[in-house]
C-alpha positions in Angstrom: -0.1 0.0 0.0 1.3 3.3 -0.8 2.8 5.2 2.3 0.7 7.7 4.0 3.4 10.6 3.4 2.7 10.4 -0.4 -1.0 10.7 -0.1 -1.0 14.4 -0.9 0.9 13.8 -4.0 -1.2 11.3 -5.7 -4.6 13.4 -4.8 -6.4 14.9 -8.2 -5.0 18.2 -9.1 -8.5 19.3 -8.3 -7.4 19.5 -4.8 -5.3 22.4 -5.6 -6.4 26.0 -4.9 -8.0 27.5 -8.3 -8.3 24.3 -10.1 -11.9 23.4 -11.1 -12.8 20.8 -13.4 -12.6 22.6 -16.4 -8.9 23.7 -15.8 -8.2 20.3 -14.3 -8.7 18.8 -17.7 -6.3 21.2 -19.6 -3.5 20.5 -16.7 -4.1 16.8 -17.2 -3.4 17.2 -21.0 -0.3 19.3 -20.2 1.2 17.5 -17.2 -1.0 14.8 -15.7 -3.9 13.8 -13.8 -2.3 13.9 -10.3 -0.4 16.6 -8.0 3.0 14.6 -8.5 2.6 14.7 -12.1 3.1 18.5 -11.8 6.3 17.9 -9.9 7.6 16.2 -13.0 6.6 18.8 -15.5 10.0 20.7 -15.5 10.4 24.3 -17.2 11.8 24.1 -20.5 12.4 27.9 -20.6 12.6 31.2 -18.6 11.5 34.7 -18.7 14.0 36.9 -17.0 12.0 40.0 -15.5 15.2 41.5 -13.7 15.5 44.0 -16.4 14.1 47.2 -15.0 15.3 50.4 -16.9 13.6 53.8 -16.8 11.4 54.4 -19.9 13.9 56.3 -21.8 16.6 53.5 -21.5 14.1 50.7 -22.2 15.2 48.5 -25.3 12.3 47.2 -27.5 12.1 43.5 -28.0 13.3 42.6 -24.2 11.0 41.8 -21.2 11.1 44.5 -18.7 9.6 45.4 -15.4 9.0 48.9 -15.2 7.6 51.6 -12.9 5.1 54.0 -14.3 2.7 56.7 -13.4 -0.8 56.1 -14.9 -1.6 59.4 -16.9 -4.8 58.7 -19.0 -6.9 55.8 -20.2 -7.7 56.2 -23.8 -10.8 53.7 -24.3 -10.9 52.1 -28.2 -12.9 53.7 -30.7 -14.5 50.7 -31.9 -14.1 46.8 -30.8 -11.3 46.5 -33.5 -9.0 49.0 -32.0 -7.1 48.7 -28.8 -7.7 50.3 -25.3 -4.9 52.4 -24.5 -3.2 53.5 -20.9 -0.8 56.5 -21.5 2.1 56.1 -18.8 5.1 58.0 -18.0 8.2 58.5 -15.7 10.6 61.1 -15.1 12.6 60.1 -18.4 9.8 59.6 -20.8 6.4 57.9 -21.9 5.1 54.7 -23.0 1.5 53.0 -24.0 0.1 49.9 -22.4 -2.1 48.3 -24.9 -5.1 46.0 -24.3 -7.4 44.1 -26.9 -10.7 42.8 -25.8 -10.4 44.0 -22.3 -13.0 45.2 -19.8 -12.6 49.1 -19.3 -13.9 48.8 -15.7 -11.2 46.1 -14.7 -8.4 48.2 -16.3 -9.4 51.5 -14.6 -9.5 49.4 -11.2 -6.2 47.9 -11.8 -4.5 51.1 -13.2 -6.1 53.9 -11.7 -5.0 57.4 -13.1 -2.5 59.5 -11.2 -1.2 56.4 -9.4 2.1 54.7 -9.6 2.1 51.0 -10.7 4.6 48.4 -11.8 4.2 46.6 -15.1 6.2 43.7 -16.5 6.0 42.3 -20.1 7.5 42.4 -23.6 8.4 45.9 -24.9 7.7 47.0 -28.3 7.8 50.1 -30.8 5.1 51.1 -32.7 4.7 54.3 -34.7 7.8 55.6 -32.4 6.0 55.0 -29.3 7.3 52.3 -26.9 4.6 50.2 -26.0 3.7 47.0 -23.9 0.9 45.0 -25.2 -1.1 43.1 -22.2 1.5 43.3 -19.4 2.0 39.8 -18.1 1.8 41.2 -14.4 0.5 44.6 -12.8 1.3 45.3 -9.3 1.7 47.9 -6.7 5.4 49.8 -5.9 5.7 47.1 -2.7 5.5 44.5 -5.5 8.5 45.6 -7.5 11.2 43.2 -6.2 8.6 40.2 -6.1 8.0 40.9 -9.8 11.7 41.4 -10.7 12.2 37.6 -10.9 13.3 34.9 -13.2 9.9 33.3 -14.2 10.0 29.5 -15.3 8.1 28.7 -18.4 6.5 25.6 -19.0 5.3 23.3 -21.7 1.5 24.3 -22.3 -1.7 23.2 -23.9 -4.2 25.0 -25.9 -6.2 27.2 -23.3 -3.9 26.8 -20.5 -2.2 29.9 -19.5 1.3 29.9 -18.4 0.2 31.8 -15.1 -2.5 29.3 -14.1 0.0 26.3 -14.8 2.7 27.9 -13.0 0.1 28.7 -9.7 -0.7 25.1 -10.0 3.0 23.7 -9.9 3.7 26.1 -7.0 0.7 24.6 -5.1 2.1 21.1 -6.0 5.8 22.1 -4.7 3.9 23.1 -1.6 2.5 19.4 -1.2 6.2 18.0 -1.7 7.1 16.4 1.8 10.5 16.0 3.3 11.3 12.2 2.7 14.3 10.1 3.9 16.9 9.9 1.6 17.2 6.7 -0.5 20.6 7.5 -2.2 23.9 6.5 -0.8 25.3 9.3 1.1 28.8 8.9 -0.1 27.5 9.1 -3.8 25.4 11.9 -3.3 28.4 14.0 -1.9 30.7 12.6 -4.8 28.1 13.8 -7.4 27.3 17.2 -5.2 23.6 16.7 -5.5 21.0 18.4 -3.0 18.4 16.3 -1.4 15.4 15.4 -3.1 13.1 18.0 -1.7 15.7 20.8 -2.5 16.3 19.4 -5.9 12.6 19.4 -6.8 12.3 23.0 -5.5 15.4 24.2 -7.4 14.5 22.6 -10.7 11.3 24.8 -10.7 13.2 27.9 -9.8 15.8 28.2 -12.6 18.2 31.2 -11.9 19.0 31.5 -15.8 19.1 29.3 -18.9 22.0 27.5 -17.9 19.9 25.8 -14.9 17.6 24.2 -17.6 20.5 22.0 -18.6 19.8 18.3 -17.8 23.4 18.0 -16.5 22.7 20.5 -13.7 22.8 18.9 -10.1 19.2 19.3 -9.3 18.1 17.9 -12.6 20.7 15.2 -12.6 19.5 14.2 -9.1 16.1 13.9 -10.2 16.9 11.9 -13.2 18.9 9.3 -11.4 16.0 9.1 -9.0 13.7 8.3 -11.8 16.3 5.9 -13.5 17.0 4.1 -10.0 13.3 3.4 -9.4 13.0 2.0 -13.0 16.0 0.0 -12.6 15.1 -1.2 -9.1 11.7 -2.2 -10.3 13.3 -4.3 -13.1 15.7 -6.1 -10.7 12.7 -7.0 -8.7 11.0 -8.4 -11.8 13.8 -10.2 -12.6 14.5 -11.7 -9.3 10.7 -12.5 -8.8 10.8 -14.4 -12.3 14.0 -16.5 -11.2 12.3 -17.3 -7.9 9.2 -18.9 -9.8 9.5 -22.4 -10.6 10.4 -23.1 -14.2 10.5 -26.4 -15.9 13.4 -28.0 -17.8 12.6 -28.3 -21.5 14.9 -30.2 -23.6 14.2 -31.9 -26.9 16.4 -34.7 -28.7 17.3 -32.3 -31.4 15.7 -34.5 -34.2 13.1 -32.2 -35.4 15.5 -29.1 -35.4 17.9 -31.3 -37.5 15.3 -32.2 -39.9 14.5 -28.5 -40.7 18.0 -27.2 -40.7 19.0 -30.0 -43.2 16.4 -28.8 -45.5 17.4 -25.3 -45.5 18.8 -23.9 -48.7 21.4 -21.8 -46.6 23.7 -22.2 -43.9 22.9 -20.6 -40.4 25.1 -17.8 -39.8 27.5 -17.9 -36.5 25.4 -15.6 -34.8 22.2 -17.8 -35.4 23.9 -20.7 -34.0 25.3 -19.0 -31.1 21.8 -17.5 -30.2 20.1 -20.6 -30.7 22.3 -22.1 -28.3 21.8 -19.4 -25.8 18.0 -19.9 -26.1 17.9 -23.8 -25.7 20.2 -23.7 -22.9 17.9 -21.4 -21.1 15.1 -23.7 -21.9 17.0 -26.6 -20.6 17.3 -25.1 -17.2 15.0 -25.3 -14.4 15.0 -21.4 -14.3 12.1 -19.5 -16.3 13.6 -18.2 -19.4 12.8 -14.3 -20.2 15.0 -13.5 -23.0 15.2 -10.7 -25.6 16.4 -11.5 -29.2 17.4 -8.5 -30.9 18.2 -8.9 -34.7 18.9 -6.1 -37.4 16.6 -6.4 -40.4 17.2 -9.5 -42.4 19.4 -11.2 -39.9 17.1 -14.3 -39.7 15.1 -14.0 -36.3 12.1 -16.3 -37.4 14.3 -19.4 -38.2 16.0 -19.1 -34.8 12.4 -18.6 -32.9 11.2 -21.7 -35.2 13.9 -24.1 -33.9 13.6 -22.8 -30.3 9.8 -23.8 -30.6 10.7 -27.0 -32.2 12.8 -27.7 -29.0 9.9 -27.4 -27.0 7.8 -29.9 -29.4 10.7 -32.3 -29.4 9.9 -32.4 -25.5 6.2 -33.2 -26.0 4.9 -29.7 -25.3 3.4 -26.6 -27.5 4.8 -23.4 -28.5 3.1 -20.3 -29.5 4.3 -17.2 -31.5 2.6 -13.7 -31.1 3.0 -11.4 -33.6 1.3 -7.5 -33.7 -0.5 -7.4 -36.8 -2.5 -9.7 -39.3 -0.3 -9.2 -42.1 2.9 -10.1 -40.2 1.0 -13.0 -38.4 -0.2 -14.5 -41.7 3.4 -14.1 -43.1 5.1 -16.0 -40.3 2.6 -18.9 -40.6 3.0 -19.1 -44.3 6.8 -19.0 -44.1 6.9 -21.4 -40.8 4.3 -23.8 -42.4 7.0 -24.2 -45.4 9.8 -24.6 -43.2 8.4 -27.4 -41.1 6.9 -29.2 -44.5 9.5 -31.9 -44.0 8.0 -32.6 -40.2 4.5 -32.2 -41.1 4.7 -35.1 -43.7 7.0 -37.4 -41.6 6.0 -36.8 -38.0 2.6 -35.3 -38.2 3.5 -31.8 -36.6 0.4 -29.6 -36.7 0.6 -25.8 -36.9 -2.4 -23.6 -36.5 -3.3 -19.9 -37.4 -5.5 -17.7 -35.1 -6.4 -14.3 -35.8 -9.6 -12.5 -35.3 -10.6 -13.7 -38.8 -11.1 -17.2 -37.8 -14.8 -17.6 -37.0 -17.5 -20.1 -36.0 -16.4 -23.7 -36.6 -13.0 -23.1 -38.2 -12.3 -21.4 -35.0 -13.7 -24.0 -32.6 -11.8 -26.7 -34.4 -8.5 -24.5 -33.9 -9.3 -24.1 -30.0 -10.3 -27.8 -29.6 -7.0 -29.1 -31.2 -5.0 -26.6 -29.1 -6.5 -27.8 -25.8 -6.2 -31.3 -26.8 -2.4 -30.9 -27.8 -3.0 -32.2 -31.3 -1.6 -28.8 -32.5 1.7 -28.5 -31.8 2.6 -24.9 -33.1 0.3 -21.9 -33.3 1.0 -18.6 -34.8 -1.5 -16.0 -33.6 -2.2 -12.1 -33.1 -4.0 -10.6 -29.8 -6.6 -13.3 -30.4 -4.2 -15.7 -28.5 -4.7 -13.6 -25.3 -8.4 -14.2 -25.0 -9.6 -16.2 -21.8 -11.4 -19.0 -23.8 -8.0 -19.9 -25.7 -6.5 -22.8 -23.8 -3.5 -24.9 -24.3 -2.9 -28.7 -23.3 1.0 -27.9 -22.5 2.1 -24.6 -23.6 6.1 -24.4 -22.9 7.3 -21.9 -25.0 6.2 -18.6 -26.1 7.7 -16.2 -28.6 6.5 -12.4 -28.6 7.6 -10.7 -32.1 7.9 -7.0 -32.5 7.9 -6.7 -28.6 7.7 -2.8 -28.9 4.1 -3.2 -30.3 3.1 -4.9 -26.7 3.3 -3.6 -23.2 5.0 -5.6 -20.5 1.6 -7.0 -19.1 0.8 -8.1 -22.6 4.1 -10.0 -23.2 3.3 -11.8 -19.8 -0.3 -12.6 -20.3 0.2 -15.4 -22.9 2.8 -16.7 -20.7 0.2 -17.3 -18.0 -1.9 -19.8 -20.4 1.1 -22.4 -19.7 2.9 -24.1 -16.7 5.6 -21.5 -16.5 6.5 -21.6 -20.2 9.9 -20.0 -21.3 9.3 -16.6 -22.9 11.4 -15.1 -25.9 10.7 -11.8 -27.0 12.1 -10.6 -30.4 12.5 -7.2 -32.2 13.8 -6.2 -35.4 14.4 -2.6 -34.2 18.1 -2.5 -33.0 17.8 -0.9 -29.8 20.6 1.2 -28.3 22.4 -0.4 -25.2 21.3 2.5 -22.8 17.5 1.8 -23.9 17.8 -2.1 -23.7 18.9 -1.5 -20.0 16.1 0.9 -19.4 13.2 -1.2 -21.0 14.4 -4.6 -21.0 16.4 -4.8 -17.7 14.5 -7.9 -16.6 15.7 -9.8 -19.5 19.0 -11.5 -20.8 19.6 -10.4 -24.2 20.9 -12.2 -27.2 21.7 -10.3 -30.5 21.9 -11.2 -34.1 24.5 -9.1 -35.9 25.3 -11.0 -38.9 23.6 -11.0 -42.1 22.9 -14.4 -44.2 25.6 -15.1 -46.9 24.9 -13.7 -50.2 23.0 -10.9 -49.5 23.7 -7.7 -51.4 24.6 -4.3 -50.1 21.6 -1.9 -50.8 22.3 1.3 -52.8 20.8 4.4 -51.0 20.1 7.7 -52.4 18.6 10.8 -51.5 16.5 12.7 -54.1 14.6 16.0 -54.2 10.8 15.5 -54.7 10.9 18.2 -57.3 12.6 15.3 -59.5 9.5 13.1 -58.9 9.2 12.6 -62.7 12.8 11.5 -62.8 12.1 8.9 -60.3 8.8 7.8 -62.1 11.0 7.4 -65.2 13.4 5.4 -63.1 10.7 3.1 -61.8 9.7 2.5 -65.4 13.2 1.2 -66.4 13.3 -0.9 -63.1 9.9 -2.6 -64.3 11.6 -3.2 -67.8 13.9 -5.5 -65.9 11.2 -7.4 -63.9 11.8 -5.6 -60.6 9.1 -5.3 -58.1 9.1 -1.8 -56.2 7.7 -0.5 -52.9 6.4 3.0 -53.0 5.8 4.2 -49.5 3.8 7.3 -48.3 3.5 8.8 -45.0 -0.4 9.4 -45.1 -3.3 7.4 -46.5 -5.4 10.6 -47.6 -4.6 14.0 -48.5 -4.4 16.2 -45.6 -5.5 19.6 -45.4 -3.0 20.7 -42.8 0.1 18.6 -44.0 1.5 19.2 -47.4 2.6 15.2 -47.7 2.0 12.8 -50.2 -1.1 10.5 -49.7 -0.8 7.1 -50.1 -4.2 6.8 -52.4 -3.5 10.1 -54.3 0.0 8.5 -55.3 -1.8 5.2 -56.2 -4.1 7.0 -58.4 -1.4 8.9 -60.2 0.9 5.7 -60.7 -1.8 3.8 -61.7 -2.6 6.2 -64.4 1.1 5.7 -65.6 1.4 2.2 -65.1 -1.9 0.9 -65.1 -3.0 -2.4 -63.4 0.6 -3.3 -62.2 0.1 -1.0 -59.3 -1.4 -2.2 -56.1 -2.3 -0.4 -52.7 -2.1 -1.4 -49.2 -2.7 0.5 -45.7 -3.8 0.2 -42.4 -7.5 1.0 -42.8 -7.9 -1.7 -45.4 -9.7 -4.9 -44.4 -7.6 -7.9 -43.7 -8.7 -9.9 -46.5 -8.2 -7.2 -49.0 -4.8 -6.5 -47.6 -3.9 -10.2 -47.8 -5.1 -10.4 -51.4 -2.9 -7.4 -52.6 0.3 -8.7 -50.8 -0.4 -12.1 -52.3 -0.5 -10.5 -55.8 2.7 -8.5 -55.1 4.7 -11.8 -53.9 3.2 -13.5 -57.0 4.2 -10.7 -59.5 0.7 -10.0 -60.5 1.4 -6.5 -59.0 4.5 -4.8 -59.5 4.6 -1.6 -57.7 3.1 -1.8 -54.2 2.1 1.7 -53.0 1.8 1.5 -49.1 1.8 3.2 -45.8 4.1 1.9 -43.0 1.9 -1.2 -42.7 4.6 -2.9 -44.7 7.5 -1.8 -42.4 7.9 -4.8 -40.4 8.1 -8.6 -41.4 6.9 -8.4 -44.9 9.1 -10.4 -47.2 9.2 -10.5 -50.7 12.7 -11.5 -51.8 11.9 -10.4 -55.6 11.3 -6.6 -54.5 14.6 -4.7 -55.3 13.5 -1.1 -55.1 12.2 1.0 -52.1 10.8 4.5 -52.7 10.0 6.6 -49.7 8.3 9.9 -50.1 8.9 12.6 -47.6 11.6 10.8 -46.1 12.2 13.3 -43.7 9.5 12.9 -41.9 10.3 9.5 -40.7 12.6 8.3 -37.9 16.1 6.7 -38.8 14.8 3.4 -37.2 11.7 3.3 -39.2 13.7 4.1 -42.7 16.0 1.3 -41.7 13.0 -1.0 -41.4 11.4 0.1 -44.5 14.5 -0.4 -46.5 15.1 -3.8 -45.0 12.1 -4.8 -46.8 14.4 -5.1 -49.9 17.8 -6.6 -50.4 16.3 -10.1 -49.5 17.2 -11.6 -52.8 20.6 -12.4 -54.8 19.8 -9.1 -57.0 21.3 -5.5 -56.1 18.7 -3.4 -54.5 18.0 0.5 -54.5 16.4 2.6 -51.8 15.4 6.0 -53.1 14.6 8.6 -50.3 12.5 11.4 -51.5 12.7 14.7 -49.5 10.4 17.9 -49.5 11.6 21.4 -50.0 11.8 22.3 -46.4 14.7 20.0 -45.3 16.3 20.9 -42.0 19.6 20.2 -41.0 18.4 17.5 -38.5 16.6 15.8 -41.4 19.4 16.2 -43.6 21.7 14.4 -41.0 19.4 11.6 -40.4 19.0 10.8 -44.3 22.8 11.1 -44.7 23.3 8.4 -42.0 21.0 6.2 -43.9 23.3 6.7 -47.0 26.6 6.0 -45.0 25.7 2.6 -43.1 23.3 -0.5 -43.3 24.3 -1.1 -39.7 21.1 -1.1 -37.8 22.8 -0.9 -34.2 24.8 2.3 -35.2 21.6 3.6 -36.7 19.7 3.1 -33.7 22.5 5.0 -31.5 22.3 7.8 -34.0 18.4 8.0 -33.9 18.5 8.2 -29.8 21.1 11.0 -30.0 18.8 13.1 -32.6 15.3 12.1 -31.4 15.2 11.1 -27.8 14.2 7.9 -26.3 10.3 8.6 -25.8 9.8 9.1 -29.5 12.2 6.4 -30.6 10.5 3.7 -28.6 7.2 5.0 -28.6 6.9 4.7 -24.9 3.4 5.7 -24.5 1.9 3.6 -27.2 3.5 0.6 -26.2 3.2 0.4 -22.4 6.8 1.3 -21.8 7.8 3.8 -19.2 7.9 7.2 -20.5 10.5 9.0 -18.6 9.7 12.6 -17.4 13.4 13.8 -16.4 15.6 11.3 -17.5 17.1 11.9 -20.9 18.9 8.9 -22.5 20.6 10.7 -25.0 22.3 12.6 -22.0 22.1 10.7 -18.9 23.6 7.4 -20.4 26.3 7.3 -17.5 23.5 7.8 -14.8 21.6 4.9 -16.2 24.9 2.7 -16.0 24.9 3.8 -12.3 21.5 3.3 -11.5 21.8 -0.3 -12.7 24.8 -1.1 -10.7 23.2 0.6 -7.8 20.1 -1.6 -8.2 22.2 -4.9 -8.5 24.0 -3.9 -5.2 20.7 -3.0 -3.5 19.2 -6.3 -4.5 22.3 -8.2 -3.4 22.5 -6.6 0.2 18.8 -6.3 0.9 16.5 -8.2 -1.7 13.3 -7.6 0.3 14.2 -4.0 1.1 13.7 -4.2 4.6 16.6 -2.3 5.9 16.8 1.7 6.8 17.8 2.3 2.9 15.3 0.1 1.7 12.3 1.3 3.5 13.3 4.7 1.7 13.6 2.9 -1.5 10.1 1.6 -1.2 9.0 5.1 -0.8 11.1 5.9 -4.1 9.3 3.1 -6.0 6.0 4.7 -4.9 6.9 8.0 -6.0 7.5 6.8 -9.3 4.5 4.6 -9.5 6.3 1.3 -9.9 3.7 0.0 -7.1 3.6 -3.6 -8.9 7.3 -4.0 -8.1 6.9 -3.1 -4.5 3.9 -5.9 -4.4 6.6 -8.4 -5.6 8.3 -8.3 -2.4 7.5 -11.0 0.1 7.3 -8.5 2.8 5.7 -6.1 0.7 
């Protein structure tokens, strides 16, 4: 149960003064629904109000805090003109300008003949010094209070900085003094303040330099967040190892049969990785392993051979994929690979998606429950309660970043402590592997199969679209098949991007019925029909959205064209490029960019031209885009960090990981003095489920 000392922080923001239901919705959109969320909503800029000149010395374009005499109000002649208040001091005059303001309010706030302090942005219009809508208006005794450095926070439409800042000030007033959870010697060595001092200082920056993530107060908060993450992962890991597993060890017969029938030799990385996986399976401890592989590195065959090890031991195995296209492709590929076993050994494989209905579905479920089906490939349909297995011993989760942690464990609950292998074709930087997959062992496929040809990657301006269409015509003349990827399905009124449907219509007018279209809004059967036609050669140009980013395998496709490539992330472009170069022919990737190509986008495209190494590309993507966008944390159920920045705090992550390991070694149940403080840390960062894993939690 959450400690009582934290109760005020986990109250809704409506408990703060001045935050009613309407404002609360805006605050929730900007920062979060709980008071604690406001603590983590750190400023991204400052307004320096310390500049307090006389009127004659004031510089237009700056924020200034000026003491003035209110001389005269000049109401607007009509609603389209501003209300003006003429002011002066001993050195000159200026005008305060208000649009759509209430005259009675202004006369009360700025009474003629009295002095007031005004703070806001200065401008010059028609030779007059002006301040439009001052941010603050106060009496003379408020001058020093207004001459401050004011934090600027990320906002949302309808929420003013003044309202949000007041809410955050209220939240800071609720922040308790907490017992220290960090090692005293480490804090001293780093020069960090205590937690409560750090959170206060982070919201009161003295200048631009204080906004840097490496400043002591921000670094301290980032480390706290990372330590909570790493400690939670360590507790999950130790809990998984405590859980009774089962030793699953086959005789290798089924695997040998499949390997002998392959038209290629397994790479050294595939052999090594398979040994790591089957070694885990043979252990009585439960396996929880991540298999990373660059595009085209051959993860599917490794996963299949591991699944067959479970079948050799008399058990069942399941593979979960995030999309129907990928699921059906896995099914078709694996069905072909195990053809020798289906004929000689009666090995049965099933496909289960949302499209299997009625008696067909009932038959699949019955054979899974009886054990007659040995392997099943499916989508989220495998999670459903009425899906039962006879003896599920091995689970593969493909494209793990499309699922949350709770989802990857849900399927595992359908067996008796089955081993779990999660796979991703998206190479992940080391820091993010530690952050998001710290509860797992990691295997890496870093070799491509022999015979793969390098892909020629070029960048071309969209202004040369006609030349690209001409190049496509020449490629089709050689029998090539072409992917043509667009970022949107339909034309957008707000974004000048090529739409898949619009490009499809254009290319079809040029090339006729050899052009097909596939996107995520199509019905599953329609998508499958188009993909099948492309694979068989009936369609030679496939216009698509990023639905073809992952897993689609057509070895005959040798050209990838990506429109508005500057709008995609590096890892996504690498995935798209990985759809070609799968056969013996030379392949070409054309990255088409729009007219407004910024330096960052140009740098991303140049990296794609320079290398096909997915792991190097992933590190560059992290550096350029940051962890949240790269991993799609909010969409996948992964933790979204509020203060830690993986591109900056890599060293802190390593230190947090080491500290978490040491904590678990010394006090695995967190029962000591530091352990009690660390429990509060876990609750503070909403890692409640990790605390519940503690035996004495």
